[in-house]
N, CA and C atoms of all chains as a GROMACS GRO file, in nm:
protein
  645
    1MET      N    1   5.950  11.577  10.888
    1MET     CA    2   5.899  11.698  10.951
    1MET      C    3   5.815  11.661  11.074
    2THR      N    4   5.831  11.736  11.182
    2THR     CA    5   5.754  11.706  11.303
    2THR      C    6   5.608  11.747  11.283
    3LEU      N    7   5.519  11.692  11.367
    3LEU     CA    8   5.378  11.729  11.356
    3LEU      C    9   5.360  11.878  11.384
    4SER      N   10   5.438  11.929  11.478
    4SER     CA   11   5.431  12.071  11.510
    4SER      C   12   5.464  12.157  11.387
    5ALA      N   13   5.569  12.118  11.316
    5ALA     CA   14   5.608  12.192  11.195
    5ALA      C   15   5.502  12.178  11.087
    6THR      N   16   5.443  12.059  11.076
    6THR     CA   17   5.338  12.037  10.976
    6THR      C   18   5.216  12.122  11.007
    7LEU      N   19   5.176  12.123  11.134
    7LEU     CA   20   5.056  12.200  11.171
    7LEU      C   21   5.079  12.351  11.156
    8SER      N   22   5.205  12.394  11.166
    8SER     CA   23   5.233  12.538  11.149
    8SER      C   24   5.204  12.584  11.006
    9GLN      N   25   5.189  12.488  10.914
    9GLN     CA   26   5.157  12.521  10.775
    9GLN      C   27   5.007  12.511  10.747
   10VAL      N   28   4.930  12.497  10.854
   10VAL     CA   29   4.784  12.494  10.842
   10VAL      C   30   4.732  12.628  10.892
   11GLU      N   31   4.647  12.694  10.811
   11GLU     CA   32   4.603  12.831  10.844
   11GLU      C   33   4.537  12.839  10.981
   12LEU      N   34   4.467  12.733  11.021
   12LEU     CA   35   4.397  12.736  11.150
   12LEU      C   36   4.492  12.768  11.265
   13PHE      N   37   4.619  12.732  11.249
   13PHE     CA   38   4.715  12.750  11.358
   13PHE      C   39   4.813  12.865  11.330
   14GLU      N   40   4.788  12.943  11.227
   14GLU     CA   41   4.875  13.055  11.192
   14GLU      C   42   4.875  13.158  11.306
   15GLY      N   43   4.994  13.198  11.351
   15GLY     CA   44   5.003  13.298  11.456
   15GLY      C   45   5.024  13.241  11.595
   16LEU      N   46   5.023  13.107  11.606
   16LEU     CA   47   5.048  13.046  11.738
   16LEU      C   48   5.198  13.043  11.766
   17GLU      N   49   5.233  13.063  11.892
   17GLU     CA   50   5.372  13.049  11.935
   17GLU      C   51   5.407  12.900  11.940
   18PRO      N   52   5.536  12.867  11.930
   18PRO     CA   53   5.576  12.725  11.931
   18PRO      C   54   5.522  12.646  12.050
   19ASP      N   55   5.522  12.707  12.170
   19ASP     CA   56   5.472  12.632  12.286
   19ASP      C   57   5.320  12.612  12.278
   20GLU      N   58   5.251  12.705  12.213
   20GLU     CA   59   5.106  12.689  12.195
   20GLU      C   60   5.077  12.577  12.094
   21LEU      N   61   5.159  12.574  11.990
   21LEU     CA   62   5.141  12.469  11.890
   21LEU      C   63   5.162  12.330  11.952
   22GLU      N   64   5.255  12.322  12.045
   22GLU     CA   65   5.278  12.193  12.112
   22GLU      C   66   5.156  12.150  12.193
   23LYS      N   67   5.083  12.246  12.245
   23LYS     CA   68   4.960  12.212  12.320
   23LYS      C   69   4.856  12.152  12.225
   24ILE      N   70   4.854  12.200  12.102
   24ILE     CA   71   4.763  12.143  12.002
   24ILE      C   72   4.810  12.003  11.962
   25VAL      N   73   4.939  11.990  11.940
   25VAL     CA   74   4.994  11.858  11.904
   25VAL      C   75   4.954  11.753  12.009
   26ALA      N   76   4.955  11.795  12.133
   26ALA     CA   77   4.928  11.700  12.244
   26ALA      C   78   4.785  11.647  12.242
   27ILE      N   79   4.693  11.718  12.176
   27ILE     CA   80   4.553  11.670  12.175
   27ILE      C   81   4.513  11.613  12.039
   28CYS      N   82   4.609  11.605  11.947
   28CYS     CA   83   4.580  11.551  11.813
   28CYS      C   84   4.592  11.399  11.812
   29GLU      N   85   4.509  11.339  11.727
   29GLU     CA   86   4.517  11.195  11.706
   29GLU      C   87   4.524  11.171  11.555
   30GLU      N   88   4.620  11.090  11.512
   30GLU     CA   89   4.635  11.064  11.368
   30GLU      C   90   4.534  10.958  11.324
   31ARG      N   91   4.477  10.978  11.206
   31ARG     CA   92   4.383  10.881  11.151
   31ARG      C   93   4.403  10.873  11.000
   32THR      N   94   4.413  10.753  10.947
   32THR     CA   95   4.424  10.735  10.802
   32THR      C   96   4.296  10.670  10.753
   33ILE      N   97   4.236  10.733  10.653
   33ILE     CA   98   4.106  10.688  10.603
   33ILE      C   99   4.121  10.645  10.457
   34ALA      N  100   4.062  10.529  10.424
   34ALA     CA  101   4.075  10.475  10.288
   34ALA      C  102   3.978  10.544  10.193
   35ALA      N  103   4.008  10.531  10.064
   35ALA     CA  104   3.923  10.589   9.960
   35ALA      C  105   3.779  10.540   9.973
   36GLY      N  106   3.685  10.631   9.958
   36GLY     CA  107   3.544  10.595   9.962
   36GLY      C  108   3.483  10.593  10.100
   37GLN      N  109   3.566  10.595  10.203
   37GLN     CA  110   3.513  10.590  10.339
   37GLN      C  111   3.456  10.726  10.381
   38VAL      N  112   3.351  10.721  10.459
   38VAL     CA  113   3.288  10.842  10.510
   38VAL      C  114   3.354  10.881  10.643
   39VAL      N  115   3.396  11.005  10.652
   39VAL     CA  116   3.460  11.055  10.775
   39VAL      C  117   3.356  11.117  10.866
   40ALA      N  118   3.261  11.188  10.806
   40ALA     CA  119   3.154  11.251  10.883
   40ALA      C  120   3.024  11.236  10.804
   41GLN      N  121   2.916  11.205  10.874
   41GLN     CA  122   2.787  11.181  10.808
   41GLN      C  123   2.690  11.293  10.841
   42GLN      N  124   2.634  11.354  10.738
   42GLN     CA  125   2.535  11.461  10.758
   42GLN      C  126   2.424  11.416  10.853
   43GLY      N  127   2.394  11.501  10.949
   43GLY     CA  128   2.286  11.472  11.044
   43GLY      C  129   2.333  11.406  11.172
   44ASP      N  130   2.451  11.344  11.169
   44ASP     CA  131   2.503  11.281  11.290
   44ASP      C  132   2.556  11.386  11.387
   45ALA      N  133   2.562  11.347  11.513
   45ALA     CA  134   2.629  11.433  11.610
   45ALA      C  135   2.779  11.432  11.580
   46GLY      N  136   2.845  11.544  11.603
   46GLY     CA  137   2.988  11.550  11.574
   46GLY      C  138   3.063  11.618  11.685
   47ASP      N  139   3.170  11.559  11.730
   47ASP     CA  140   3.250  11.622  11.836
   47ASP      C  141   3.398  11.618  11.804
   48GLU      N  142   3.430  11.619  11.673
   48GLU     CA  143   3.570  11.617  11.633
   48GLU      C  144   3.594  11.716  11.520
   49LEU      N  145   3.712  11.776  11.522
   49LEU     CA  146   3.759  11.864  11.416
   49LEU      C  147   3.867  11.788  11.339
   50PHE      N  148   3.867  11.800  11.205
   50PHE     CA  149   3.962  11.725  11.123
   50PHE      C  150   4.054  11.820  11.047
   51VAL      N  151   4.181  11.787  11.045
   51VAL     CA  152   4.281  11.861  10.968
   51VAL      C  153   4.337  11.766  10.863
   52ILE      N  154   4.331  11.806  10.736
   52ILE     CA  155   4.379  11.720  10.627
   52ILE      C  156   4.529  11.744  10.606
   53LEU      N  157   4.607  11.640  10.630
   53LEU     CA  158   4.751  11.653  10.603
   53LEU      C  159   4.785  11.601  10.464
   54GLU      N  160   4.715  11.498  10.420
   54GLU     CA  161   4.733  11.445  10.285
   54GLU      C  162   4.598  11.394  10.235
   55GLY      N  163   4.580  11.402  10.101
   55GLY     CA  164   4.461  11.345  10.042
   55GLY      C  165   4.356  11.450  10.008
   56LEU      N  166   4.244  11.403   9.957
   56LEU     CA  167   4.136  11.491   9.914
   56LEU      C  168   4.004  11.432   9.962
   57VAL      N  169   3.916  11.518  10.013
   57VAL     CA  170   3.782  11.474  10.054
   57VAL      C  171   3.678  11.556   9.978
   58GLU      N  172   3.560  11.497   9.962
   58GLU     CA  173   3.448  11.573   9.904
   58GLU      C  174   3.347  11.599  10.014
   59VAL      N  175   3.290  11.720  10.009
   59VAL     CA  176   3.188  11.760  10.105
   59VAL      C  177   3.055  11.759  10.031
   60VAL      N  178   2.964  11.673  10.077
   60VAL     CA  179   2.839  11.648  10.004
   60VAL      C  180   2.718  11.686  10.089
   61HIS      N  181   2.629  11.765  10.030
   61HIS     CA  182   2.499  11.788  10.094
   61HIS      C  183   2.407  11.675  10.050
   62GLU      N  184   2.365  11.594  10.145
   62GLU     CA  185   2.278  11.481  10.114
   62GLU      C  186   2.139  11.531  10.078
   63GLU      N  187   2.061  11.442  10.019
   63GLU     CA  188   1.926  11.481   9.978
   63GLU      C  189   1.841  11.514  10.101
   64THR      N  190   1.759  11.614  10.084
   64THR     CA  191   1.662  11.654  10.187
   64THR      C  192   1.529  11.678  10.116
   65PRO      N  193   1.421  11.692  10.192
   65PRO     CA  194   1.293  11.721  10.126
   65PRO      C  195   1.299  11.849  10.041
   66GLU      N  196   1.381  11.947  10.086
   66GLU     CA  197   1.391  12.073  10.012
   66GLU      C  198   1.488  12.062   9.894
   67ASP      N  199   1.582  11.970   9.902
   67ASP     CA  200   1.687  11.959   9.800
   67ASP      C  201   1.706  11.810   9.770
   68PRO      N  202   1.625  11.757   9.679
   68PRO     CA  203   1.616  11.612   9.662
   68PRO      C  204   1.739  11.544   9.601
   69ALA      N  205   1.831  11.621   9.546
   69ALA     CA  206   1.948  11.557   9.484
   69ALA      C  207   2.074  11.587   9.565
   70PRO      N  208   2.148  11.483   9.605
   70PRO     CA  209   2.273  11.511   9.676
   70PRO      C  210   2.370  11.584   9.582
   71ARG      N  211   2.449  11.675   9.637
   71ARG     CA  212   2.545  11.746   9.552
   71ARG      C  213   2.673  11.774   9.629
   72THR      N  214   2.783  11.760   9.559
   72THR     CA  215   2.913  11.792   9.618
   72THR      C  216   2.930  11.943   9.617
   73VAL      N  217   2.957  12.002   9.732
   73VAL     CA  218   2.967  12.147   9.739
   73VAL      C  219   3.111  12.195   9.729
   74VAL      N  220   3.206  12.113   9.768
   74VAL     CA  221   3.347  12.151   9.755
   74VAL      C  222   3.433  12.028   9.781
   75ASN      N  223   3.552  12.029   9.724
   75ASN     CA  224   3.653  11.930   9.762
   75ASN      C  225   3.758  12.001   9.846
   76LEU      N  226   3.808  11.933   9.948
   76LEU     CA  227   3.908  11.994  10.036
   76LEU      C  228   4.034  11.908  10.035
   77GLY      N  229   4.149  11.974  10.030
   77GLY     CA  230   4.276  11.901  10.026
   77GLY      C  231   4.372  11.947  10.133
   78HIS      N  232   4.499  11.924  10.105
   78HIS     CA  233   4.609  11.949  10.197
   78HIS      C  234   4.596  12.083  10.274
   79GLY      N  235   4.603  12.074  10.405
   79GLY     CA  236   4.606  12.194  10.488
   79GLY      C  237   4.470  12.248  10.528
   80GLN      N  238   4.362  12.182  10.482
   80GLN     CA  239   4.228  12.234  10.512
   80GLN      C  240   4.168  12.163  10.634
   81VAL      N  241   4.066  12.228  10.691
   81VAL     CA  242   3.999  12.170  10.807
   81VAL      C  243   3.851  12.150  10.774
   82PHE      N  244   3.791  12.054  10.840
   82PHE     CA  245   3.645  12.039  10.832
   82PHE      C  246   3.595  11.983  10.966
   83GLY      N  247   3.463  11.993  10.984
   83GLY     CA  248   3.405  11.948  11.111
   83GLY      C  249   3.398  12.058  11.213
   84GLU      N  250   3.441  12.180  11.174
   84GLU     CA  251   3.448  12.288  11.272
   84GLU      C  252   3.310  12.341  11.311
   85MET      N  253   3.211  12.329  11.220
   85MET     CA  254   3.079  12.384  11.254
   85MET      C  255   3.018  12.310  11.372
   86ALA      N  256   3.013  12.177  11.362
   86ALA     CA  257   2.955  12.098  11.472
   86ALA      C  258   3.038  12.111  11.599
   87LEU      N  259   3.167  12.138  11.579
   87LEU     CA  260   3.254  12.148  11.697
   87LEU      C  261   3.218  12.270  11.781
   88VAL      N  262   3.187  12.381  11.714
   88VAL     CA  263   3.162  12.503  11.790
   88VAL      C  264   3.014  12.531  11.816
   89ASP      N  265   2.924  12.482  11.727
   89ASP     CA  266   2.782  12.514  11.751
   89ASP      C  267   2.703  12.395  11.810
   90PHE      N  268   2.769  12.282  11.825
   90PHE     CA  269   2.710  12.164  11.888
   90PHE      C  270   2.592  12.107  11.807
   91GLY      N  271   2.573  12.156  11.686
   91GLY     CA  272   2.465  12.104  11.601
   91GLY      C  273   2.509  11.977  11.531
   92PRO      N  274   2.417  11.917  11.454
   92PRO     CA  275   2.455  11.796  11.380
   92PRO      C  276   2.547  11.831  11.263
   93ARG      N  277   2.615  11.731  11.210
   93ARG     CA  278   2.700  11.752  11.093
   93ARG      C  279   2.617  11.811  10.980
   94SER      N  280   2.669  11.916  10.917
   94SER     CA  281   2.592  11.986  10.813
   94SER      C  282   2.608  11.922  10.676
   95ALA      N  283   2.705  11.830  10.662
   95ALA     CA  284   2.729  11.766  10.534
   95ALA      C  285   2.800  11.634  10.558
   96THR      N  286   2.800  11.552  10.454
   96THR     CA  287   2.876  11.427  10.460
   96THR      C  288   3.013  11.451  10.397
   97VAL      N  289   3.116  11.398  10.460
   97VAL     CA  290   3.252  11.414  10.408
   97VAL      C  291   3.309  11.276  10.378
   98ARG      N  292   3.354  11.258  10.253
   98ARG     CA  293   3.401  11.128  10.207
   98ARG      C  294   3.539  11.142  10.142
   99VAL      N  295   3.626  11.046  10.165
   99VAL     CA  296   3.761  11.049  10.105
   99VAL      C  297   3.751  11.010   9.958
  100ILE      N  298   3.809  11.092   9.870
  100ILE     CA  299   3.805  11.061   9.726
  100ILE      C  300   3.944  11.040   9.667
  101SER      N  301   4.048  11.052   9.747
  101SER     CA  302   4.183  11.016   9.700
  101SER      C  303   4.210  10.872   9.744
  102ASP      N  304   4.329  10.820   9.710
  102ASP     CA  305   4.359  10.680   9.746
  102ASP      C  306   4.340  10.657   9.896
  103ASN      N  307   4.385  10.751   9.975
  103ASN     CA  308   4.354  10.754  10.117
  103ASN      C  309   4.378  10.896  10.167
  104ALA      N  310   4.344  10.920  10.291
  104ALA     CA  311   4.365  11.054  10.346
  104ALA      C  312   4.428  11.042  10.484
  105SER      N  313   4.526  11.125  10.508
  105SER     CA  314   4.589  11.131  10.640
  105SER      C  315   4.533  11.253  10.713
  106LEU      N  316   4.470  11.227  10.826
  106LEU     CA  317   4.404  11.334  10.901
  106LEU      C  318   4.462  11.344  11.042
  107GLN      N  319   4.454  11.463  11.097
  107GLN     CA  320   4.473  11.481  11.240
  107GLN      C  321   4.336  11.516  11.298
  108VAL      N  322   4.300  11.448  11.405
  108VAL     CA  323   4.166  11.464  11.463
  108VAL      C  324   4.180  11.528  11.601
  109ILE      N  325   4.098  11.632  11.623
  109ILE     CA  326   4.101  11.702  11.752
  109ILE      C  327   3.963  11.689  11.817
  110PRO      N  328   3.954  11.624  11.932
  110PRO     CA  329   3.824  11.609  11.999
  110PRO      C  330   3.778  11.740  12.064
  111ARG      N  331   3.646  11.763  12.064
  111ARG     CA  332   3.590  11.890  12.113
  111ARG      C  333   3.630  11.921  12.257
  112GLU      N  334   3.617  11.822  12.344
  112GLU     CA  335   3.640  11.850  12.486
  112GLU      C  336   3.781  11.900  12.511
  113ALA      N  337   3.879  11.833  12.450
  113ALA     CA  338   4.018  11.874  12.468
  113ALA      C  339   4.044  12.008  12.400
  114PHE      N  340   3.980  12.028  12.285
  114PHE     CA  341   3.996  12.152  12.210
  114PHE      C  342   3.945  12.272  12.292
  115ILE      N  343   3.825  12.259  12.348
  115ILE     CA  344   3.768  12.369  12.427
  115ILE      C  345   3.851  12.393  12.553
  116GLU      N  346   3.895  12.285  12.614
  116GLU     CA  347   3.974  12.300  12.736
  116GLU      C  348   4.103  12.378  12.710
  117VAL      N  349   4.172  12.345  12.600
  117VAL     CA  350   4.299  12.413  12.572
  117VAL      C  351   4.274  12.558  12.531
  118CYS      N  352   4.162  12.584  12.460
  118CYS     CA  353   4.130  12.722  12.421
  118CYS      C  354   4.095  12.808  12.543
  119GLU      N  355   4.021  12.749  12.637
  119GLU     CA  356   3.980  12.825  12.756
  119GLU      C  357   4.096  12.844  12.855
  120SER      N  358   4.189  12.752  12.853
  120SER     CA  359   4.302  12.760  12.947
  120SER      C  360   4.411  12.854  12.898
  121HIS      N  361   4.415  12.877  12.766
  121HIS     CA  362   4.522  12.959  12.707
  121HIS      C  363   4.455  13.059  12.612
  122HIS      N  364   4.427  13.178  12.665
  122HIS     CA  365   4.341  13.270  12.592
  122HIS      C  366   4.397  13.319  12.461
  123HIS      N  367   4.529  13.344  12.455
  123HIS     CA  368   4.586  13.388  12.327
  123HIS      C  369   4.570  13.278  12.223
  124LEU      N  370   4.600  13.156  12.261
  124LEU     CA  371   4.583  13.041  12.172
  124LEU      C  372   4.436  13.032  12.126
  125GLY      N  373   4.345  13.043  12.220
  125GLY     CA  374   4.204  13.033  12.187
  125GLY      C  375   4.159  13.144  12.093
  126TYR      N  376   4.208  13.268  12.119
  126TYR     CA  377   4.171  13.379  12.032
  126TYR      C  378   4.222  13.357  11.890
  127VAL      N  379   4.348  13.317  11.879
  127VAL     CA  380   4.408  13.299  11.745
  127VAL      C  381   4.335  13.192  11.666
  128ILE      N  382   4.306  13.080  11.732
  128ILE     CA  383   4.239  12.971  11.660
  128ILE      C  384   4.096  13.010  11.620
  129MET      N  385   4.024  13.077  11.710
  129MET     CA  386   3.887  13.118  11.675
  129MET      C  387   3.888  13.222  11.564
  130ARG      N  388   3.986  13.315  11.566
  130ARG     CA  389   3.999  13.414  11.456
  130ARG      C  390   4.026  13.341  11.325
  131ASN      N  391   4.119  13.245  11.328
  131ASN     CA  392   4.153  13.173  11.206
  131ASN      C  393   4.037  13.087  11.158
  132MET      N  394   3.961  13.032  11.253
  132MET     CA  395   3.846  12.951  11.214
  132MET      C  396   3.741  13.039  11.144
  133ALA      N  397   3.722  13.160  11.196
  133ALA     CA  398   3.628  13.253  11.131
  133ALA      C  399   3.678  13.289  10.992
  134ALA      N  400   3.809  13.312  10.978
  134ALA     CA  401   3.866  13.346  10.847
  134ALA      C  402   3.851  13.230  10.751
  135ASP      N  403   3.867  13.107  10.801
  135ASP     CA  404   3.852  12.989  10.715
  135ASP      C  405   3.708  12.974  10.668
  136LEU      N  406   3.612  12.996  10.759
  136LEU     CA  407   3.472  12.988  10.719
  136LEU      C  408   3.440  13.097  10.617
  137SER      N  409   3.501  13.215  10.634
  137SER     CA  410   3.483  13.324  10.539
  137SER      C  411   3.538  13.284  10.402
  138PHE      N  412   3.655  13.221  10.403
  138PHE     CA  413   3.718  13.177  10.276
  138PHE      C  414   3.627  13.076  10.205
  139LYS      N  415   3.573  12.982  10.280
  139LYS     CA  416   3.484  12.882  10.221
  139LYS      C  417   3.359  12.947  10.163
  140LEU      N  418   3.308  13.050  10.234
  140LEU     CA  419   3.189  13.121  10.186
  140LEU      C  420   3.221  13.196  10.056
  141ARG      N  421   3.339  13.259  10.052
  141ARG     CA  422   3.380  13.329   9.930
  141ARG      C  423   3.393  13.231   9.814
  142HIS      N  424   3.445  13.111   9.843
  142HIS     CA  425   3.458  13.007   9.739
  142HIS      C  426   3.319  12.975   9.683
  143GLN      N  427   3.221  12.958   9.771
  143GLN     CA  428   3.086  12.927   9.726
  143GLN      C  429   3.029  13.040   9.641
  144HIS      N  430   3.057  13.166   9.680
  144HIS     CA  431   3.009  13.279   9.602
  144HIS      C  432   3.070  13.277   9.463
  145LEU      N  433   3.198  13.242   9.454
  145LEU     CA  434   3.267  13.243   9.325
  145LEU      C  435   3.216  13.131   9.235
  146ILE      N  436   3.178  13.018   9.294
  146ILE     CA  437   3.123  12.909   9.214
  146ILE      C  438   2.993  12.954   9.148
  147GLY      N  439   2.916  13.032   9.220
  147GLY     CA  440   2.787  13.076   9.168
  147GLY      C  441   2.796  13.196   9.077
  148ARG      N  442   2.918  13.242   9.047
  148ARG     CA  443   2.937  13.363   8.967
  148ARG      C  444   2.886  13.345   8.823
  149MET      N  445   5.984  13.094  10.712
  149MET     CA  446   5.904  12.998  10.636
  149MET      C  447   5.862  13.060  10.502
  150SER      N  448   5.857  12.979  10.396
  150SER     CA  449   5.816  13.032  10.267
  150SER      C  450   5.663  13.047  10.263
  151THR      N  451   5.618  13.119  10.162
  151THR     CA  452   5.475  13.147  10.152
  151THR      C  453   5.394  13.020  10.124
  152ILE      N  454   5.281  13.011  10.189
  152ILE     CA  455   5.186  12.903  10.163
  152ILE      C  456   5.066  12.967  10.092
  153TYR      N  457   5.028  12.909   9.980
  153TYR     CA  458   4.917  12.964   9.901
  153TYR      C  459   4.791  12.882   9.927
  154LYS      N  460   4.697  12.945   9.994
  154LYS     CA  461   4.567  12.880  10.015
  154LYS      C  462   4.481  12.918   9.895
  155VAL      N  463   4.444  12.817   9.817
  155VAL     CA  464   4.383  12.843   9.686
  155VAL      C  465   4.240  12.793   9.681
  156SER      N  466   4.152  12.879   9.632
  156SER     CA  467   4.014  12.841   9.599
  156SER      C  468   4.011  12.818   9.448
  157TYR      N  469   4.004  12.691   9.408
  157TYR     CA  470   3.995  12.658   9.266
  157TYR      C  471   3.848  12.652   9.226
  158VAL      N  472   3.813  12.730   9.127
  158VAL     CA  473   3.677  12.728   9.074
  158VAL      C  474   3.683  12.684   8.929
  159VAL      N  475   3.598  12.587   8.894
  159VAL     CA  476   3.601  12.529   8.760
  159VAL      C  477   3.499  12.601   8.672
  160GLN      N  478   3.549  12.650   8.556
  160GLN     CA  479   3.464  12.719   8.459
  160GLN      C  480   3.367  12.619   8.393
  161GLY      N  481   3.238  12.652   8.393
  161GLY     CA  482   3.142  12.564   8.327
  161GLY      C  483   3.126  12.433   8.403
  162GLY      N  484   3.036  12.349   8.357
  162GLY     CA  485   3.017  12.219   8.420
  162GLY      C  486   2.966  12.230   8.561
  163ASP      N  487   2.970  12.119   8.632
  163ASP     CA  488   2.916  12.119   8.768
  163ASP      C  489   3.019  12.075   8.872
  164HIS      N  490   3.148  12.082   8.834
  164HIS     CA  491   3.252  12.048   8.931
  164HIS      C  492   3.251  12.150   9.044
  165PRO      N  493   3.255  12.104   9.170
  165PRO     CA  494   3.244  12.196   9.283
  165PRO      C  495   3.372  12.274   9.314
  166GLY      N  496   3.478  12.248   9.241
  166GLY     CA  497   3.604  12.314   9.272
  166GLY      C  498   3.669  12.255   9.396
  167ALA      N  499   3.772  12.322   9.443
  167ALA     CA  500   3.845  12.267   9.557
  167ALA      C  501   3.917  12.378   9.631
  168ILE      N  502   3.945  12.352   9.756
  168ILE     CA  503   4.028  12.443   9.837
  168ILE      C  504   4.144  12.360   9.890
  169LEU      N  505   4.266  12.406   9.865
  169LEU     CA  506   4.382  12.337   9.918
  169LEU      C  507   4.502  12.430   9.924
  170ASN      N  508   4.601  12.390  10.001
  170ASN     CA  509   4.724  12.467  10.013
  170ASN      C  510   4.823  12.424   9.905
  171GLU      N  511   4.892  12.521   9.848
  171GLU     CA  512   4.996  12.494   9.748
  171GLU      C  513   5.127  12.556   9.796
  172ASP      N  514   5.237  12.489   9.764
  172ASP     CA  515   5.370  12.541   9.799
  172ASP      C  516   5.414  12.652   9.703
  173LYS      N  517   5.364  12.644   9.578
  173LYS     CA  518   5.403  12.742   9.476
  173LYS      C  519   5.279  12.812   9.424
  174LYS      N  520   5.296  12.939   9.387
  174LYS     CA  521   5.183  13.014   9.333
  174LYS      C  522   5.147  12.958   9.196
  175PRO      N  523   5.019  12.926   9.173
  175PRO     CA  524   4.978  12.878   9.041
  175PRO      C  525   5.008  12.983   8.934
  176GLU      N  526   5.029  12.938   8.810
  176GLU     CA  527   5.058  13.029   8.699
  176GLU      C  528   4.957  13.007   8.587
  177LEU      N  529   4.932  13.113   8.512
  177LEU     CA  530   4.841  13.102   8.398
  177LEU      C  531   4.890  12.995   8.302
  178GLY      N  532   4.800  12.911   8.255
  178GLY     CA  533   4.837  12.806   8.160
  178GLY      C  534   4.883  12.677   8.226
  179GLN      N  535   4.913  12.685   8.356
  179GLN     CA  536   4.959  12.566   8.428
  179GLN      C  537   4.847  12.463   8.436
  180ARG      N  538   4.887  12.336   8.436
  180ARG     CA  539   4.788  12.228   8.454
  180ARG      C  540   4.786  12.186   8.600
  181VAL      N  541   4.666  12.175   8.654
  181VAL     CA  542   4.651  12.132   8.793
  181VAL      C  543   4.560  12.010   8.798
  182THR      N  544   4.590  11.922   8.891
  182THR     CA  545   4.510  11.802   8.909
  182THR      C  546   4.426  11.817   9.035
  183LEU      N  547   4.296  11.804   9.020
  183LEU     CA  548   4.204  11.807   9.134
  183LEU      C  549   4.134  11.672   9.137
  184GLY      N  550   4.173  11.588   9.228
  184GLY     CA  551   4.119  11.452   9.229
  184GLY      C  552   4.164  11.378   9.106
  185SER      N  553   4.068  11.330   9.027
  185SER     CA  554   4.104  11.255   8.907
  185SER      C  555   4.094  11.341   8.782
  186ASN      N  556   4.072  11.470   8.798
  186ASN     CA  557   4.055  11.559   8.683
  186ASN      C  558   4.173  11.653   8.668
  187VAL      N  559   4.208  11.682   8.542
  187VAL     CA  560   4.316  11.776   8.514
  187VAL      C  561   4.255  11.901   8.450
  188PHE      N  562   4.301  12.019   8.497
  188PHE     CA  563   4.247  12.146   8.450
  188PHE      C  564   4.362  12.239   8.412
  189GLU      N  565   4.324  12.344   8.338
  189GLU     CA  566   4.422  12.448   8.302
  189GLU      C  567   4.385  12.578   8.371
  190VAL      N  568   4.484  12.644   8.429
  190VAL     CA  569   4.461  12.771   8.500
  190VAL      C  570   4.437  12.883   8.399
  191VAL      N  571   4.325  12.955   8.416
  191VAL     CA  572   4.294  13.064   8.322
  191VAL      C  573   4.284  13.201   8.392
  192GLU      N  574   4.280  13.204   8.524
  192GLU     CA  575   4.270  13.332   8.595
  192GLU      C  576   4.320  13.315   8.738
  193ILE      N  577   4.395  13.415   8.784
  193ILE     CA  578   4.445  13.412   8.923
  193ILE      C  579   4.418  13.549   8.986
  194VAL      N  580   4.352  13.551   9.099
  194VAL     CA  581   4.316  13.677   9.166
  194VAL      C  582   4.347  13.663   9.315
  195ASP      N  583   4.402  13.770   9.374
  195ASP     CA  584   4.416  13.771   9.520
  195ASP      C  585   4.278  13.782   9.582
  196LEU      N  586   4.244  13.685   9.666
  196LEU     CA  587   4.108  13.682   9.721
  196LEU      C  588   4.095  13.774   9.841
  197MET      N  589   4.201  13.782   9.920
  197MET     CA  590   4.204  13.873  10.035
  197MET      C  591   4.350  13.898  10.070
  198PRO      N  592   4.378  13.998  10.151
  198PRO     CA  593   4.518  14.029  10.182
  198PRO      C  594   4.589  13.913  10.252
  199ALA      N  595   4.719  13.902  10.227
  199ALA     CA  596   4.799  13.797  10.290
  199ALA      C  597   4.801  13.820  10.441
  200ARG      N  598   4.814  13.710  10.515
  200ARG     CA  599   4.825  13.717  10.662
  200ARG      C  600   4.932  13.618  10.704
  201GLY      N  601   5.032  13.668  10.777
  201GLY     CA  602   5.142  13.580  10.817
  201GLY      C  603   5.208  13.519  10.696
  202ASP      N  604   5.225  13.389  10.696
  202ASP     CA  605   5.290  13.320  10.585
  202ASP      C  606   5.191  13.282  10.475
  203PHE      N  607   5.065  13.321  10.491
  203PHE     CA  608   4.962  13.273  10.399
  203PHE      C  609   4.917  13.380  10.299
  204SER      N  610   4.908  13.337  10.173
  204SER     CA  611   4.845  13.417  10.068
  204SER      C  612   4.717  13.347  10.028
  205PHE      N  613   4.618  13.426   9.993
  205PHE     CA  614   4.485  13.369   9.965
  205PHE      C  615   4.446  13.400   9.821
  206LEU      N  616   4.432  13.297   9.742
  206LEU     CA  617   4.411  13.314   9.598
  206LEU      C  618   4.281  13.251   9.552
  207HIS      N  619   4.222  13.316   9.450
  207HIS     CA  620   4.111  13.256   9.375
  207HIS      C  621   4.167  13.221   9.238
  208VAL      N  622   4.156  13.096   9.200
  208VAL     CA  623   4.209  13.052   9.070
  208VAL      C  624   4.096  12.988   8.990
  209THR      N  625   4.072  13.044   8.872
  209THR     CA  626   3.972  12.983   8.782
  209THR      C  627   4.045  12.886   8.689
  210VAL      N  628   3.986  12.770   8.673
  210VAL     CA  629   4.045  12.669   8.583
  210VAL      C  630   3.937  12.622   8.485
  211LYS      N  631   3.985  12.567   8.374
  211LYS     CA  632   3.890  12.508   8.278
  211LYS      C  633   3.933  12.365   8.249
  212SER      N  634   3.834  12.285   8.212
  212SER     CA  635   3.863  12.144   8.182
  212SER      C  636   3.950  12.135   8.058
  213ILE      N  637   4.035  12.034   8.055
  213ILE     CA  638   4.117  12.007   7.936
  213ILE      C  639   4.052  11.890   7.864
  214PRO      N  640   4.012  11.910   7.738
  214PRO     CA  641   3.949  11.799   7.666
  214PRO      C  642   4.043  11.678   7.661
  215SER      N  643   3.987  11.560   7.688
  215SER     CA  644   4.073  11.441   7.688
  215SER      C  645   4.088  11.388   7.545
   0.00000   0.00000   0.00000
């Protein structure tokens, strides 16, 4: 399967036309991460968005003065994205993300190229930002259900 | 394209954080699912929000299977 076809099965890119999807493919970089490796560290600056094509990662809130025990808040698998918060709000990473499967196959999108393609192609930018908001909403609903 | 099921798995009891992932097939009651190194049984399936495009959005409650 081509990368374009694979990315079309990721909600973040749902609704993009084939030529728009190719623009995303052009700014993606493949990265394979081994089990136990940290992909993003809470508190660090972050300028990349990650799409999980294979594998499972855990999202961990590290200890803070207010919350002294680190805790895993969710596991993310095939088709999910992470790193989007720091990508759009320019803040530090809000959590640590670590690979917990044998390895993980990721597509990485750098902020500068991502913003450039969104600003240059408004329909593409609108669709991705709408989908990103929907994904954040889904994650929030997941957290609400855990606390049920 | 066939439907892609974006699933929020929530684990009953315990402190497992659950998982979010895409599935090719809709989970079924009683089905066993593997999340990382743990195996669970599906006990509840609910539409979390309306489908959009090729995507359906599900909330699935699972319980641990005693080893």
